[in-house]
C-alpha positions as CSV (number, residue, x, y, z in Angstrom):
1,M,-8.9,-13.5,26.3
2,D,-10.5,-14.0,22.9
3,I,-12.4,-10.8,23.3
4,L,-9.2,-8.9,24.2
5,L,-7.5,-10.3,21.2
6,A,-10.3,-9.3,18.9
7,I,-10.2,-5.8,20.4
8,A,-6.4,-5.6,19.9
9,V,-6.8,-6.8,16.3
10,L,-9.5,-4.3,15.5
11,F,-7.5,-1.5,17.0
12,A,-4.5,-2.4,14.9
13,V,-6.8,-2.4,11.8
14,Y,-8.0,1.0,12.7
15,V,-4.5,2.3,13.0
16,A,-3.7,0.8,9.7
17,F,-6.6,2.7,8.1
18,T,-5.4,5.9,9.6
19,I,-1.9,5.5,8.5
20,S,-3.1,4.6,4.9
21,A,-5.4,7.7,4.8
22,S,-2.8,10.1,6.1
23,A,0.4,8.8,4.3
24,G,-1.4,7.4,1.2
25,L,-0.1,3.9,1.9
26,G,1.4,1.8,4.6
27,G,-1.7,0.2,6.0
28,S,-0.5,-3.2,5.0
29,L,2.6,-2.8,7.1
30,L,0.5,-3.3,10.3
31,M,-2.6,-5.0,9.0
32,V,-1.1,-7.9,7.1
33,P,1.1,-9.3,9.9
34,T,-1.8,-8.6,12.5
35,L,-4.4,-10.5,10.5
36,A,-1.9,-13.2,9.6
37,L,-1.2,-13.9,13.2
38,F,-4.9,-13.8,14.0
39,L,-6.3,-15.9,11.1
40,G,-3.4,-17.6,9.6
41,T,-1.1,-16.4,6.7
42,K,-3.3,-17.1,3.6
43,E,-6.6,-16.0,5.2
44,G,-5.0,-13.0,6.8
45,V,-3.4,-11.8,3.6
46,A,-6.7,-12.3,1.8
47,L,-8.7,-10.4,4.3
48,A,-6.1,-7.6,4.4
49,S,-6.4,-7.2,0.7
50,L,-10.2,-7.1,0.8
51,L,-10.2,-4.5,3.6
52,L,-7.5,-2.3,2.0
53,A,-9.3,-2.5,-1.3
54,T,-12.7,-1.4,0.3
55,N,-10.9,1.3,2.4
56,N,-9.3,2.7,-0.8
57,V,-12.8,3.4,-2.1
58,M,-13.5,5.5,1.0
59,K,-10.0,7.2,0.5
60,I,-10.9,8.0,-3.1
61,I,-14.2,9.6,-1.9
62,A,-12.4,11.5,0.9
63,Y,-9.8,12.9,-1.5
64,R,-12.1,13.1,-4.6
65,K,-11.1,16.9,-5.0
66,T,-7.4,16.0,-5.3
67,L,-7.3,12.9,-7.6
68,P,-4.6,13.6,-10.2
69,L,-6.3,11.4,-12.8
70,R,-4.0,12.3,-15.7
71,K,-0.7,12.1,-13.8
72,A,-1.7,9.0,-12.0
73,A,-3.1,7.2,-15.1
74,M,0.2,5.8,-16.1
75,I,1.0,4.6,-12.7
76,V,-2.3,2.8,-12.3
77,V,-2.1,1.1,-15.7
78,A,1.5,0.0,-15.1
79,I,0.7,-1.4,-11.7
80,M,-2.3,-3.4,-13.1
81,V,-0.1,-4.8,-16.1
82,G,2.7,-5.6,-13.8
83,A,0.4,-7.3,-11.2
84,G,-1.0,-9.5,-14.0
85,L,2.4,-10.6,-15.1
86,G,4.0,-10.7,-11.7
87,A,3.5,-14.3,-10.6
88,L,4.8,-15.6,-14.0
89,A,7.6,-13.2,-14.3
90,L,9.0,-13.3,-10.7
91,V,8.2,-16.9,-9.7
92,N,11.9,-18.0,-10.1
93,A,13.5,-14.8,-9.0
94,P,15.6,-15.0,-5.7
95,D,14.1,-13.0,-2.8
96,T,17.4,-11.5,-2.1
97,A,17.6,-10.0,-5.6
98,V,14.1,-8.5,-5.3
99,A,15.0,-7.0,-1.8
100,I,18.2,-5.5,-3.1
101,A,16.3,-4.0,-6.1
102,V,13.7,-2.5,-3.9
103,L,16.2,-0.9,-1.5
104,C,18.3,0.4,-4.5
105,M,15.2,2.1,-5.8
106,F,14.6,3.7,-2.5
107,A,18.1,5.1,-2.6
108,I,17.8,6.4,-6.1
109,T,14.4,8.1,-5.3
110,I,15.9,9.8,-2.1
111,L,18.9,11.1,-4.1
112,T,16.8,12.4,-7.1
113,E,14.4,14.0,-4.6
114,R,17.1,15.6,-2.6
115,Y,18.9,17.0,-5.7
116,E,15.7,17.7,-7.6
117,V,16.5,15.7,-10.7
118,K,13.0,16.0,-12.1
119,P,13.5,14.6,-15.7
120,V,14.9,11.4,-14.2
121,R,12.2,11.2,-11.5
122,K,9.3,11.5,-14.0
123,K,10.7,9.0,-16.4
124,F,11.4,6.7,-13.5
125,A,7.9,6.6,-12.1
126,P,6.2,4.3,-14.7
127,L,9.1,1.8,-14.4
128,L,8.8,1.7,-10.6
129,A,5.0,1.2,-10.9
130,F,5.4,-1.6,-13.3
131,V,8.0,-3.3,-11.1
132,S,5.6,-2.6,-8.2
133,G,3.0,-4.7,-9.9
134,L,5.4,-7.4,-10.7
135,S,6.6,-7.7,-7.1
136,S,3.1,-7.6,-5.9
137,G,2.2,-10.6,-7.9
138,G,5.3,-12.5,-7.0
139,F,6.2,-11.4,-3.5
140,G,3.5,-9.1,-2.2
141,T,6.0,-6.2,-1.7
142,S,4.2,-3.6,-3.9
143,G,3.8,-1.0,-1.2
144,P,7.3,0.5,-1.1
145,L,7.7,0.6,-4.9
146,K,4.3,2.0,-5.5
147,G,5.1,4.7,-2.9
148,V,8.3,5.8,-4.5
149,A,6.7,5.6,-8.0
150,I,4.0,8.1,-6.9
151,R,6.6,10.1,-5.0
152,N,8.5,10.6,-8.2
153,L,5.4,12.5,-9.8
154,D,6.2,15.5,-7.5
155,L,2.7,15.8,-6.2
156,D,1.7,17.8,-3.0
157,R,0.5,15.7,-0.1
158,R,-3.2,15.8,-0.8
159,H,-2.7,14.8,-4.5
160,F,-0.1,12.2,-3.5
161,V,-2.7,10.4,-1.3
162,G,-5.3,10.7,-4.0
163,A,-2.9,9.1,-6.5
164,A,-1.9,6.4,-4.0
165,S,-5.6,5.6,-3.3
166,L,-6.3,5.1,-7.1
167,A,-3.2,3.0,-7.5
168,S,-3.8,0.9,-4.4
169,F,-7.4,0.3,-5.3
170,A,-6.4,-1.1,-8.7
171,G,-3.9,-3.5,-7.2
172,D,-5.9,-4.6,-4.2
173,A,-9.1,-5.1,-6.3
174,I,-7.3,-7.5,-8.6
175,K,-5.9,-9.5,-5.7
176,S,-9.2,-9.5,-3.8
177,T,-10.9,-11.0,-6.9
178,I,-8.4,-13.7,-7.0
179,F,-8.7,-14.6,-3.3
180,A,-12.5,-14.5,-3.6
181,E,-12.4,-17.1,-6.3
182,A,-10.1,-19.2,-4.2
183,D,-12.7,-19.1,-1.3
184,L,-10.0,-18.3,1.4
185,L,-12.2,-16.4,3.8
186,G,-13.8,-18.3,6.7
187,R,-16.4,-17.3,9.3
188,S,-13.9,-15.5,11.6
189,A,-12.6,-13.5,8.7
190,W,-16.0,-12.3,7.5
191,L,-17.0,-11.4,11.1
192,T,-13.7,-9.3,11.3
193,C,-14.5,-7.8,8.1
194,L,-18.0,-6.6,9.3
195,A,-16.5,-5.2,12.4
196,A,-13.9,-3.3,10.6
197,I,-16.4,-1.5,8.3
198,P,-17.1,1.5,10.7
199,L,-13.4,1.5,11.4
200,M,-12.7,2.2,7.8
201,A,-14.9,5.4,7.9
202,L,-13.3,6.5,11.2
203,G,-9.7,5.8,10.1
204,T,-10.2,7.5,6.8
205,W,-11.7,10.6,8.4
206,T,-8.9,10.7,11.0
207,G,-6.1,10.1,8.5
208,S,-7.6,12.8,6.1
209,R,-7.8,15.3,8.9
210,L,-4.2,14.5,9.8
211,N,-3.0,14.8,6.3
212,A,-4.7,18.3,6.0
213,R,-2.8,19.6,9.1
214,L,0.6,18.3,8.0
215,G,3.1,20.6,6.1
216,E,4.8,19.3,3.1
217,Q,8.1,18.7,5.0
218,T,6.3,16.8,7.8
219,F,4.5,14.8,5.2
220,A,7.7,13.9,3.5
221,W,9.0,12.8,6.9
222,L,5.9,10.6,7.4
223,F,6.3,9.1,3.9
224,W,9.9,8.1,4.3
225,T,9.2,6.7,7.8
226,V,6.6,4.4,6.2
227,M,9.2,3.5,3.5
228,F,11.7,2.7,6.2
229,G,9.1,0.4,7.8
230,Y,8.7,-1.4,4.5
231,S,12.5,-1.7,4.2
232,I,12.7,-3.3,7.7
233,R,9.9,-5.7,6.8
234,I,11.6,-6.7,3.6
235,I,15.0,-7.3,5.4
236,V,13.2,-9.3,8.2
237,Q,11.5,-11.5,5.6
238,L,14.9,-12.5,4.3
239,L,16.4,-13.5,7.6
């Protein structure tokens, strides 16, 4: 039974890597709850951060020709600054208020994308990225805000994943460093990490191939499906 459980966990990790490499983000949707159930909440979250940070290095390599360094620079910096201030700034904020803010930002992004309000979208992106960092430090919900922040840069699907990889690496690297200092990972976590290394390469290759075959409209559908998943997760956490 333990072997079957380990296989199921590693399969879920592989799927998470594939989603992340194809949509640019969303790997934590599946990986965090899976590893939390397998290893416990703190250790599972710590291992997920480490795996996702390492996986983002592979994604950066895979999308090295479509890394929008200039356009994504403000997003990356805003996320890093926000993450550093997140725990202090949001420690007393009600979960309900944060959830409502996230869902409202989704709605604004959808409307501005639908009606092509480009000036608003481009000015909106750094704010979303900063709040993404804040929420990551306080509540661990950076994924959706980070996604809509990058979406507001009006990038094609390849450059979108490149930008998301850079931004995700910055945030996950900071969290992984903190978790490493806290010594949260035990023997089972490290064994899972070693077993997941080849899955990173396979998942990144699979996701990159999938992304290359998607049209822009299909990619937009995939992106908003992932965002819908994040929304459901946020709502469930509040219940």
